[in-house]
C-alpha positions in Angstrom: 1.0 -2.0 -8.3 3.2 0.7 -9.7 1.2 1.0 -12.9 -1.9 1.6 -10.8 -0.3 4.2 -8.6 1.9 6.0 -11.1 -0.6 5.7 -14.1 2.5 5.6 -16.4 3.8 2.3 -17.7 7.3 3.5 -18.5 7.7 5.1 -15.0 6.3 1.9 -13.5 8.9 -0.2 -15.4 11.7 2.1 -14.3 10.5 1.8 -10.7 10.4 -2.0 -10.9 13.9 -2.1 -12.4 15.2 0.1 -9.7 13.6 -2.0 -7.1 15.2 -5.2 -8.5 18.6 -3.8 -9.1 19.3 -1.7 -6.0 22.3 -2.3 -3.7 20.1 -4.0 -1.1 18.7 -6.5 -3.6 21.5 -9.0 -2.6 19.1 -10.0 0.1 16.5 -11.0 -2.4 18.8 -13.6 -4.0 20.0 -15.2 -0.8 18.3 -17.5 1.7 16.7 -14.7 3.7 13.2 -13.7 4.6 13.4 -10.3 2.8 12.1 -11.6 -0.6 9.1 -13.3 1.1 8.4 -10.1 3.1 8.6 -8.0 -0.1 6.2 -10.4 -1.9 3.6 -10.3 0.8 4.0 -6.5 1.4 3.7 -5.6 -2.3 0.8 -8.1 -2.7 -1.0 -6.6 0.3 -0.6 -3.1 -1.0 -1.9 -4.2 -4.4 -5.0 -5.6 -2.9 -5.4 -2.6 -0.6 -5.3 -0.3 -3.6 -7.7 -2.6 -5.5 -10.2 -2.2 -2.6 -10.0 -5.9 -1.6 -9.5 -5.2 2.1 -10.0 -8.8 3.4 -7.3 -10.2 1.0 -5.0 -7.3 1.8 -5.3 -8.0 5.5 -4.3 -11.6 4.8 -1.3 -10.7 2.7 -0.1 -8.0 5.1 -0.5 -10.4 8.0 1.6 -12.9 6.2 4.3 -10.3 5.8 4.2 -9.8 9.5 4.9 -13.5 9.9 7.8 -13.3 7.4 9.5 -10.5 9.2 8.7 -8.8 12.5 8.6 -5.3 11.0 5.6 -6.4 8.9 3.6 -5.3 11.9 4.2 -1.7 10.7 2.1 -2.5 7.6 -1.0 -2.0 9.8 -0.3 1.7 9.3 -1.7 1.3 5.8 -5.1 0.6 7.3 -4.7 3.4 9.8 -4.0 5.8 6.9 -6.9 4.5 4.9 -9.2 5.0 7.9 -7.9 8.5 8.5 -8.3 9.4 4.8 -11.9 8.1 4.8 -12.7 10.1 7.9 -11.2 13.2 6.4 -13.1 12.8 3.2 -16.4 12.2 5.1 -15.8 15.3 7.2 -14.7 17.5 4.3 -17.6 16.4 2.1 -20.1 16.8 5.0 -18.7 20.3 5.8 -18.8 21.2 2.1 -22.4 20.0 1.8 -23.4 22.0 4.8 -21.8 25.2 3.4 -23.5 24.8 0.0 -26.8 24.0 1.7 -26.6 27.1 4.0 -26.0 29.5 1.1 -28.7 28.1 -1.2 
């Protein structure tokens, strides 16, 4: 996921190492739902970036079952919808401007 977003393998490796070795990572090594939540959240974000929305919904819904704050992952789909609406409006407006001056 970080290679896709950052487009730099060394920065992605550094980000992954920082994620694994941060002070809160003690919760990932104990019997706690945080590691399962992280797996489902990162997996859902990966599929969301890969444009596999149905699988992303499944993974992010499972993160909601792992921890109650997984419900907030629905914001990714809200952001995606707002971004698509903005792009559609901006491109439509730009097409109208270029058409009117032609």
